[in-house]
GUDO-411964 format. One record per atom (N, C-alpha, C, O): residue in three letters; z negated, x negated, y. Coordinates in steps of 0.05 Angstrom, whole numbers, padded with zeros to 5 digits, always signed. Each point is the difference from the previous one (the first is absolute). Example, Ala and Ser with C-alpha at 12.3 -4.5 7.8 and 13.67 -1.06 7.14 Angstrom:
BEGIN
ALA-00156-00264-00114ALA+00000+00018+00024ALA+00000-00018+00024ALA-00013-00021+00000SER+00027+00028+00021SER-00001-00016+00024SER-00014+00015+00022SER-00004-00010+00022
END
This chain:
BEGIN
MET-00762-00351+00762MET+00035-00008+00003MET+00013+00007-00028MET+00024+00005+00003ILE-00032-00003-00024ILE+00016+00003-00021ILE+00003+00037+00001ILE+00022+00011-00004LYS-00046+00001+00011LYS+00006+00034+00005LYS+00020+00002+00020LYS+00016+00019-00002ASN-00013-00036+00023ASN+00012+00004+00024ASN+00036-00003-00006ASN+00018+00013+00011ASN-00016-00033-00032ASN+00024+00001-00013ASN+00010+00010-00022ASN+00017-00010-00014GLY-00030+00035+00009GLY+00006+00019-00022GLY-00003-00009-00029GLY+00013+00011-00019ILE-00034-00035+00016ILE+00000-00010-00022ILE-00024+00008-00014ILE-00022+00001+00011ALA+00025+00004-00038ALA-00026+00013-00015ALA+00000-00005-00031ALA+00019+00006-00015ALA-00038-00016+00010ALA-00003-00008-00036ALA+00005+00026-00014ALA-00007+00022+00007LYS+00021-00028-00026LYS+00002+00024-00022LYS-00023+00008-00013LYS-00016-00018-00003ARG+00011+00035-00003ARG-00028+00011-00007ARG+00003+00002-00029ARG+00021+00007-00011LYS-00046-00016-00001LYS+00000-00003-00033LYS-00001+00027-00010LYS-00015+00017+00010ARG+00032-00011-00030ARG+00000+00027-00006ARG-00019+00003-00021ARG-00007-00020-00013ARG-00002+00048+00009ARG-00021+00001-00020ARG+00008+00010-00028ARG+00020+00014-00001TYR-00029-00018-00016TYR+00009+00007-00033TYR-00012+00026-00008TYR-00023+00007+00004ILE+00040+00006-00014ILE-00005+00024-00014ILE+00008-00001-00027ILE+00022-00011-00006VAL-00039+00022-00014VAL+00003+00006-00029VAL+00017+00019-00003VAL-00010+00021+00008THR+00037-00017-00018THR+00013+00027-00002THR+00000+00001-00033THR+00010+00021-00009THR-00017-00035-00006THR-00007+00004-00027THR-00020+00009-00009THR-00017-00016-00006ASP+00013+00041+00003ASP-00026+00006-00021ASP+00005+00000-00031ASP+00009+00020-00012SER-00016-00044+00000SER+00004-00003-00025SER-00032+00007-00017SER-00006-00010-00022ASN-00009+00026+00038ASN-00027+00003-00014ASN+00005+00032-00007ASN-00009+00019+00013HIS+00025-00017-00038HIS-00001+00026-00014HIS+00004+00001-00028HIS-00003-00022-00010ASP+00009+00044-00009ASP-00001+00003-00024ASP+00031+00008-00005ASP+00008+00004-00023LEU+00005-00002+00042LEU+00025+00011-00004LEU+00019-00017-00023LEU-00009-00021-00010PRO+00030+00030+00003PRO+00014-00017-00018PRO+00023-00016+00016PRO+00013+00009+00018VAL-00012-00034-00030VAL+00016-00022+00016VAL+00023-00006-00015VAL-00002-00002-00024ALA+00026-00001+00039ALA+00027+00004-00015ALA+00003-00032-00005ALA-00012-00016+00015ASP+00027+00007-00035ASP+00014-00026-00007ASP+00012-00014+00023ASP+00012+00015+00016ASN-00014-00038-00012ASN+00011-00015+00017ASN+00034-00004-00014ASN+00007-00020-00014LYS+00008+00038+00020LYS+00031-00003-00013LYS+00019-00017+00017LYS+00020-00012-00008LEU-00031+00012+00042LEU+00013-00011+00013LEU+00003-00033-00006LEU+00019-00013-00007ASN-00040+00006+00010ASN-00012-00030-00009ASN+00009-00021+00019ASN+00002-00024-00007GLN+00005+00033+00036GLN+00007-00015+00019GLN+00025-00007-00005GLN+00007-00023+00002ASN+00009+00044-00010ASN+00034-00006-00002ASN+00008+00018+00026ASN+00001+00025-00003PHE+00005-00035+00022PHE+00008+00018+00023PHE+00026+00000+00010PHE+00007+00004+00023MET+00012-00012-00048MET+00027+00007+00006MET+00010+00028-00020MET-00008+00009-00021ALA+00025-00003+00038ALA+00009+00032-00010ALA+00034-00004+00004ALA+00011-00014+00018SER+00002+00030-00039SER+00029-00004+00002SER+00012+00025+00010SER+00024+00003-00002LYS-00042+00020+00013LYS+00019+00022+00009LYS-00029+00013+00015LYS-00023-00007-00004VAL+00036+00029+00024VAL-00016+00013+00013VAL-00018+00016-00015VAL+00009+00010-00020ASP-00036-00005+00026ASP-00019+00021-00016ASP-00008-00008-00028ASP-00009+00015-00017GLU+00013-00043+00015GLU-00007-00010-00032GLU-00030-00011+00003GLU-00014-00001-00020LYS+00004-00006+00045LYS-00026-00012-00001LYS-00010+00008+00032LYS+00013-00006+00020TRP-00036+00018-00019TRP-00013+00007+00028TRP-00029-00011-00004TRP-00015+00003-00020VAL+00010-00019+00045VAL-00025-00009-00001VAL-00019+00016+00018VAL+00012+00016+00014THR-00039-00015-00009THR-00020+00010+00023THR-00015-00006+00004THR-00012-00012-00018ASP-00002+00015+00041ASP-00026-00008+00011ASP-00010+00012+00021ASP+00013+00020+00009ILE-00040-00028+00006ILE-00010+00013+00023ILE-00009-00027+00015ILE-00009-00021-00010THR+00016+00027+00037THR-00012-00019+00020THR-00009+00014+00024THR+00004+00024+00001TYR-00017-00038+00018TYR-00015+00014+00022TYR+00009-00012+00021TYR+00008-00023-00001ILE-00010+00040+00026ILE+00007-00007+00027ILE-00023+00002+00017ILE-00010+00022-00005TRP-00004-00035+00025TRP-00016+00009+00018TRP+00005+00013+00025TRP+00020-00007+00013THR-00035+00027-00005THR+00012+00010+00028THR-00028+00006+00011THR-00019+00002-00016LYS+00017+00001+00043LYS-00019+00010+00012LYS-00017+00021-00005LYS-00023+00001+00008GLU+00039+00021-00024GLU-00017+00020-00014GLU-00010-00002-00025GLU-00013+00018-00011GLY+00018-00040+00002GLY-00011-00003-00030GLY+00022-00017-00020GLY+00016-00015+00010TRP-00018+00019-00036TRP+00018-00019-00015TRP+00027+00027-00010TRP-00005+00023-00005LEU+00032-00033+00005LEU+00018+00016-00009LEU+00010-00012-00028LEU+00004-00024-00006TYR-00003+00044-00010TYR+00011-00020-00030TYR+00025+00009-00009TYR+00006+00024+00001LEU+00010-00041-00009LEU+00028-00003-00007LEU+00007+00005-00025LEU-00005-00022-00010ALA+00014+00034-00007ALA+00010-00001-00026ALA+00028-00001-00004ALA+00013+00019+00009VAL+00000-00038-00023VAL+00028-00003+00005VAL+00012-00002-00035VAL-00012-00009-00020VAL+00032+00016+00020VAL+00016-00005-00032VAL+00026-00015+00012VAL+00013+00006+00020LEU-00009-00023-00035LEU+00025-00021+00002LEU+00015-00003-00024LEU-00010-00001-00022ASP+00040-00001+00028ASP+00016+00001-00019ASP+00003-00027-00009ASP+00007-00013+00020LEU-00010-00003-00040LEU-00001-00030-00009LEU+00032-00005+00005LEU+00005-00021+00011PHE+00016+00036-00018PHE+00028-00008+00002PHE+00005-00007+00030PHE+00006-00023+00006SER-00007+00043+00011SER+00007-00006+00026SER-00020-00005+00024SER+00007+00000+00024ARG-00034-00003-00036ARG-00021-00003+00018ARG-00002+00024+00022ARG-00013-00001+00021LYS+00027+00019-00027LYS-00004+00029+00019LYS-00025+00013-00005LYS-00010+00002-00022VAL-00003+00007+00046VAL-00023+00009+00000VAL+00009+00034-00007VAL+00012+00013+00017VAL-00016-00004-00037VAL+00010+00027-00014VAL-00018+00023+00001VAL+00008+00023-00002GLY-00033-00031+00007GLY-00022+00023+00008GLY-00023-00016+00014GLY-00005-00024-00003TRP-00009+00043+00023TRP-00021-00012+00013TRP-00016+00021+00011TRP+00013+00021+00001ALA-00037-00019+00007ALA-00020+00014+00013ALA-00023-00014+00010ALA-00007-00021-00009MET-00007+00035+00031MET-00019-00010+00017MET-00021+00020+00000MET+00007+00024-00001ASP-00032-00029+00002ASP-00020+00014+00009ASP-00029-00015+00007ASP-00004-00024-00003ASN-00010+00039+00011ASN-00028-00013+00008ASN-00021-00005-00017ASN-00023-00007+00007ASN+00034+00014-00041ASN-00021-00013-00020ASN+00025-00009-00021ASN+00024+00002+00004MET-00036-00011-00024MET+00016-00011-00024MET-00005+00016-00026MET+00002-00010-00022GLU-00007+00031+00025GLU-00005+00017-00025GLU+00029+00004-00012GLU+00021-00008+00011ARG-00021+00022-00034ARG+00018-00003-00018ARG+00023+00021+00010ARG+00022-00001-00011GLY-00027+00017+00028GLY+00019+00017+00012GLY+00023-00018+00023GLY+00022+00008+00007LEU-00035-00031-00001LEU+00019-00018+00018LEU+00021-00010-00019LEU+00023-00001+00007VAL-00031-00008-00034VAL+00024-00010-00018VAL+00012+00016-00012VAL+00019-00006-00014ILE-00029+00033+00015ILE+00019+00020-00013ILE+00021+00014+00018ILE+00019+00013-00008THR-00025-00017+00031THR+00019+00008+00020THR+00022-00020+00006THR+00021+00007+00010ALA-00028-00036-00016ALA+00023-00023+00001ALA+00016+00006-00024ALA+00024-00006+00002LEU-00030+00014-00022LEU+00008+00000-00023LEU+00024+00022+00003LEU+00023-00006-00002ALA-00033+00031+00008ALA+00010+00025-00001ALA+00025-00005+00020ALA+00021+00013-00005MET-00024-00030+00026MET+00017-00006+00021MET+00022-00017-00014MET+00023+00005+00006ALA-00029-00022-00021ALA+00021-00014-00017ALA+00013+00011-00015ALA+00024-00003+00003LEU-00034+00020-00024LEU+00008+00020-00020LEU+00020+00014+00012LEU+00023-00004-00007GLN-00030+00030+00032GLN+00019+00010+00011GLN+00028-00011+00015GLN+00020+00015+00003THR-00022-00043+00005THR+00019-00014+00019THR+00019-00012-00025THR+00024-00002+00003ARG-00037-00005-00025ARG+00014-00014-00021ARG+00013+00010-00026ARG+00023-00004-00007LYS-00041+00018-00005LYS+00005+00020-00022LYS+00007-00021-00026LYS+00021+00002-00011PRO-00039-00019+00005PRO+00004-00022-00017PRO+00002+00016-00027PRO-00013+00020-00005SER+00032-00032-00012SER+00006+00008-00029SER-00019-00011-00017SER-00011-00020+00007LYS+00003+00032-00033LYS-00017-00001-00015LYS-00001-00032-00010LYS+00020-00012-00007GLY-00048+00000+00008GLY-00003-00032-00010GLY-00005-00013+00023GLY+00000-00024-00005LEU-00004+00029+00027LEU-00005-00015+00028LEU-00027-00014-00011LEU-00014+00016-00013LEU+00005-00041+00014LEU-00023-00013+00008LEU-00014-00004+00026LEU+00008-00010+00020HIS-00031+00020-00026HIS-00016+00007+00026HIS-00020-00022-00001HIS-00009-00005-00023TYR-00002-00010+00042TYR-00018-00023-00002TYR-00020+00009+00025TYR+00007+00011+00021SER-00028-00017-00027SER-00030+00005+00017SER-00018-00015-00007SER+00004-00012-00021ASP-00029+00008+00034ASP-00021-00014-00008ASP-00009+00029-00013ASP+00009+00023+00000TRP-00036-00038-00014TRP-00018+00026-00009TRP-00021+00009+00013TRP-00021+00000-00013GLY+00021+00007+00036GLY-00017+00014+00017GLY+00000+00025-00008GLY+00019+00009-00011SER-00041+00007+00016SER-00006+00027-00003SER+00019+00023+00011SER+00004+00022-00010GLN+00008-00033+00033GLN+00027+00017+00011GLN+00021+00007-00021GLN+00008+00023-00006TYR+00001-00050-00006TYR+00020-00004-00019TYR-00003+00011-00032TYR+00018+00010-00014THR-00041-00015+00008THR-00012+00011-00026THR-00006+00031+00000THR-00002+00014-00020SER+00000-00005+00042SER-00011+00035-00001SER+00017+00016-00013SER+00025-00005-00002ASN-00038+00026-00008ASN+00022+00019-00014ASN+00020+00011+00010ASN+00021+00007-00011ASP-00028-00003+00043ASP+00021+00010+00013ASP+00025-00017-00006ASP+00021+00006-00012TYR-00032-00030+00026TYR+00031-00020-00002TYR+00015-00004-00026TYR+00025+00002-00002GLN-00038-00006-00016GLN+00008-00009-00025GLN+00016+00026-00008GLN+00022-00002-00011GLN-00035+00028+00018GLN+00017+00023-00009GLN+00029+00000+00010GLN+00020+00004-00014LEU-00022-00009+00042LEU+00026-00005+00016LEU+00017-00016-00011LEU+00023+00009+00001LEU-00026-00032-00012LEU+00012-00019-00015LEU+00010+00012-00026LEU+00025-00002-00005LYS-00040+00014-00011LYS+00001+00013-00027LYS+00027+00017+00007LYS+00021-00005-00010ASN-00027+00025+00030ASN+00017+00026+00008ASN+00028-00017-00001ASN+00016+00005-00018ASN-00011-00022+00034ASN+00026-00015+00008ASN+00007-00026-00019ASN+00016-00019+00005LYS-00030+00023-00025LYS+00013-00018-00029LYS+00005-00028+00014LYS+00020-00013+00002ILE-00052+00006+00009ILE+00000-00025+00012ILE-00012-00019-00017ILE-00020+00006-00011CYS+00030-00030+00008CYS-00022-00018-00020CYS-00022-00016+00020CYS+00010-00012+00019CYS-00032+00011-00022CYS-00022-00009+00016CYS-00012-00028-00008CYS-00011-00005-00021SER+00014-00013+00040SER-00007-00028-00008SER-00024-00006+00026SER+00003+00008+00023MET-00028-00025-00033MET-00011-00008+00014MET-00013-00031-00001MET-00001-00014-00021SER-00008+00006+00043SER-00006-00024+00003SER-00025-00008-00012SER-00012+00020-00010ARG-00003-00046+00008ARG-00029-00006-00006ARG-00009-00012+00021ARG+00013-00008+00020LYS-00042+00007-00026LYS-00018-00014+00017LYS+00004-00030+00008LYS+00005-00015-00020GLY-00006+00002+00046GLY-00005-00023+00007GLY+00026-00011+00006GLY+00001-00025-00005ASN+00023+00035+00014ASN+00023-00017+00003ASN+00013+00019+00019ASN+00006+00023-00005CYS-00003-00035+00025CYS+00018+00014+00027CYS+00032-00003-00004CYS+00017+00011+00014TYR-00014-00026-00031TYR+00033-00002-00007TYR+00007+00021-00022TYR+00023+00006-00006TYR-00043+00004-00005TYR+00013+00025-00016TYR+00022+00021+00011TYR+00018+00011-00012ASN-00026-00009+00043ASN+00019+00021+00011ASN+00007-00016+00026ASN-00008+00010+00021ALA+00023-00033-00020ALA+00009-00020+00016ALA+00020+00015+00021ALA-00003-00003+00024VAL+00020+00016-00034VAL+00018+00011+00021VAL-00012+00022+00015VAL+00007+00002+00024MET-00020+00011-00032MET-00020+00019+00017MET-00012-00015+00022MET+00004+00003+00024GLU-00020-00022-00036GLU-00020-00016+00020GLU+00018-00012+00022GLU-00010+00001+00022SER+00032-00011-00023SER+00022-00008+00011SER+00014+00019+00021SER+00005-00008+00023PHE-00001+00027-00028PHE+00005+00022+00019PHE-00019+00010+00019PHE+00006+00007+00023PHE-00038-00006-00034PHE-00020+00005+00017PHE-00008-00022+00022PHE-00011+00004+00022ALA+00021-00029-00036ALA-00004-00025+00018ALA+00020-00001+00027ALA-00006-00007+00022THR+00034+00016-00031THR+00020+00001+00017THR-00008+00025+00023THR-00001-00007+00023LEU-00004+00030-00028LEU-00010+00022+00014LEU-00015-00012+00024LEU+00006+00000+00024LYS-00028-00010-00038LYS-00025-00005+00018LYS+00009-00030+00017LYS-00008-00002+00023GLN+00021-00016-00031GLN+00016-00026+00013GLN+00014+00012+00021GLN-00007-00006+00023GLU+00028+00023-00027GLU+00020+00004+00016GLU-00014+00023+00024GLU+00006+00000+00024LEU-00019+00013-00034LEU-00011+00028+00018LEU-00026+00001+00004LEU-00008-00007+00022VAL-00010+00016-00041VAL-00026+00008+00007VAL-00021-00023+00013VAL-00017+00004+00017TYR+00023-00027-00028TYR-00019-00020+00010TYR+00005-00004+00032TYR-00018-00010+00014HIS+00042+00017-00003HIS+00009+00004+00029HIS-00005+00023+00015HIS+00008+00002+00023ARG-00021+00017-00036ARG-00010+00022+00019ARG-00031+00005-00010ARG-00011-00007-00021LEU-00001+00023+00045LEU-00023+00009-00007LEU+00003+00031+00007LEU+00005+00008+00023TYR-00009+00007-00041TYR+00011+00034+00001TYR-00024+00010+00009TYR-00022-00007-00010GLN+00026+00025+00028GLN-00016+00014+00017GLN-00017+00023-00019GLN-00024+00008+00003ASN+00045+00000-00022ASN-00009+00024-00019ASN+00017+00001-00026ASN+00020-00015-00001ARG-00024+00028-00015ARG+00015+00005-00027ARG+00031+00010+00006ARG+00020-00010-00011LYS-00019+00024+00026LYS+00024+00018+00004LYS+00020-00022+00013LYS+00024+00001-00006GLU-00033-00021+00023GLU+00022-00020+00010GLU+00003-00022-00020GLU+00020-00014+00000ALA-00039+00012-00015ALA+00008-00021-00029ALA+00019+00012-00017ALA+00020-00010-00008ARG-00029+00034+00003ARG+00021+00015-00018ARG+00027+00001+00013ARG+00017-00008-00016GLN-00009+00015+00036GLN+00026+00000+00011GLN+00016-00028+00003GLN+00024-00002+00001ASN-00042-00019+00001ASN+00006-00027+00008ASN+00010-00010-00034ASN+00020-00013-00003ILE-00036+00020-00018ILE+00001-00011-00028ILE+00025+00017-00009ILE+00017-00011-00014PHE-00013+00032+00021PHE+00022+00019-00007PHE+00022-00010+00008PHE+00017-00001-00018GLU-00010-00006+00040GLU+00024-00009+00012GLU+00005-00030-00008GLU+00023-00010+00003TYR-00042-00004-00014TYR+00005-00024-00008TYR+00010-00003-00023TYR+00016-00018-00005ILE-00023+00039-00016ILE+00005+00005-00029ILE+00030+00007+00002ILE+00018-00015-00007GLU-00013+00042+00020GLU+00022+00015-00003GLU+00018-00012+00014GLU+00021-00003-00012VAL-00022-00004+00033VAL+00022-00010+00021VAL+00005-00029-00001VAL+00023-00009+00003TRP-00045-00006-00008TRP+00005-00034+00004TRP+00004-00009-00033TRP+00021-00007-00009TYR-00045+00010-00006TYR+00001-00015-00026TYR+00021+00011-00021TYR+00014-00015-00014ASN-00013+00040+00013ASN+00021+00012-00022ASN+00025-00007+00008ASN+00016-00005-00018ARG-00010+00004+00041ARG+00028+00004+00014ARG+00010-00019+00012ARG+00024+00002+00003LYS-00036-00022+00008LYS+00004-00028+00016LYS-00009-00024-00010LYS+00014-00020+00000ARG-00040+00021-00011ARG-00012-00021-00002ARG+00017-00015-00026ARG+00008+00012-00020MET-00003-00040+00026MET+00015-00016-00023MET-00017-00015-00015MET-00018-00014+00011HIS+00021+00016-00041HIS-00014-00011-00018HIS+00018-00026-00010HIS+00024+00000-00005SER-00040-00022+00001SER+00011-00026-00014SER+00010+00010-00028SER+00023-00003-00008THR-00045+00018-00008THR+00008+00006-00031THR+00019+00021+00000THR+00006+00007-00023LEU+00005+00006+00044LEU+00020+00019-00003LEU+00026-00015+00015LEU+00018+00015+00007GLY-00015-00038-00003GLY+00024-00014+00009GLY+00001+00006+00029GLY+00021+00002+00012TYR-00044+00001-00003TYR-00005+00006+00032TYR+00017+00026+00008TYR+00015+00001+00019MET-00019+00018-00036MET+00002+00023+00006MET-00025+00026+00004MET-00020+00000-00016SER+00021+00019+00034SER-00024+00015-00008SER+00003+00012-00023SER+00019-00004-00014PRO-00038+00018+00007PRO-00003+00020-00028PRO+00019+00021+00004PRO+00014+00008-00018TYR-00012+00004+00045TYR+00020+00022-00003TYR+00029-00006-00009TYR+00012+00014-00016GLU-00002-00040+00029GLU+00020-00010+00000GLU+00006-00007-00028GLU+00020+00008-00012PHE-00041-00027+00000PHE+00001-00004-00025PHE+00006+00024-00022PHE+00014+00000-00020GLU-00028+00017+00028GLU+00003+00031-00024GLU+00028+00014+00005GLU+00012+00014-00016ASN-00004-00022+00044ASN+00029+00011+00000ASN+00020-00014-00010ASN+00017+00012-00013LYS-00016-00040+00018LYS+00021-00022-00013LYS-00009+00003-00026LYS+00019-00007-00013GLN-00037+00014-00003GLN-00001-00001-00029GLN+00010+00030-00011GLN+00007+00002-00024ALA-00007+00018+00040ALA+00010+00025-00011ALA+00032-00004+00005ALA+00015+00012-00015TYR-00007-00027+00035TYR+00028-00001+00007TYR+00011-00014-00028TYR+00019+00010-00012PHE-00032-00031+00005PHE+00012-00019-00019PHE+00002+00017-00031PHE+00018+00001-00017ASN-00043+00010+00018ASN-00006+00023-00030ASN+00021+00022-00002ASN+00007+00009-00022GLY+00004+00001+00045GLY+00014+00017+00007GLY+00031-00011-00004GLY+00017+00016-00009CYS-00012-00040+00015CYS+00029-00005-00003CYS+00004-00011-00033CYS+00022+00000-00011LEU-00042-00008+00000LEU-00002-00010-00026LEU+00005+00025-00017LEU+00021+00000-00014ILE-00038+00023+00014ILE+00008+00024-00009ILE+00026+00011+00002ILE+00012+00010-00019PHE-00003-00012+00044PHE+00034+00007+00009PHE+00020-00016-00017PHE+00021+00009-00009SER-00032-00036+00004SER+00024-00016-00010SER-00002+00007-00029SER+00020-00006-00013ASN-00041+00017-00003ASN-00002+00004-00024ASN+00011+00021-00015ASN+00000+00004-00024LEU+00013+00014+00049LEU+00010+00027-00005LEU+00034-00005-00012LEU+00014-00016+00012PRO-00008+00028-00029PRO+00026-00001-00017PRO+00022+00005+00022PRO-00004+00018+00017LEU+00024-00030-00016LEU+00022+00004+00017LEU+00017+00027-00008LEU+00020+00006+00014
END
């Protein structure tokens, strides 16, 4: 009867550890210290990894998010969660945003983020590194909130046949829906794209109004 009416229970999602903290690599201080407020774009970025199940196997997603606008500024997907995944996501953010010196970058202290390659990329771009500590999921609450939203609004309603299908669907969610159209209460019910454009407009007016007559 239940099956005939198209009713099915949601399957319990398996849990995967994405933070490999069993290493001897240097760990940066927690400079962010759960202060998720930012006064301008590219002042503070947070990043993390999550995973999506497909019939072909797991697809891993790394995201870089700007705390000012909650915009996803960099992302990457792959069938593994090695350091190349997070490097690709950060490289995308750097290419599209070109942040100035002093940006604060926040992550957990998994081996991907503490790797020499990743740290060198931060150093080359004069980015200040900040890392969480063990045992508190709220250290990266904004990033966790984004992943929860992604899964509740999209992933948990789909059973992807393969990684290619999942990649396309997630790409469209991030770039077409989330960044450009999805409203956020913390942004005055504007999308990240709209919020950044409005801020840029006001900044332009302020700069213009200060010019001598």
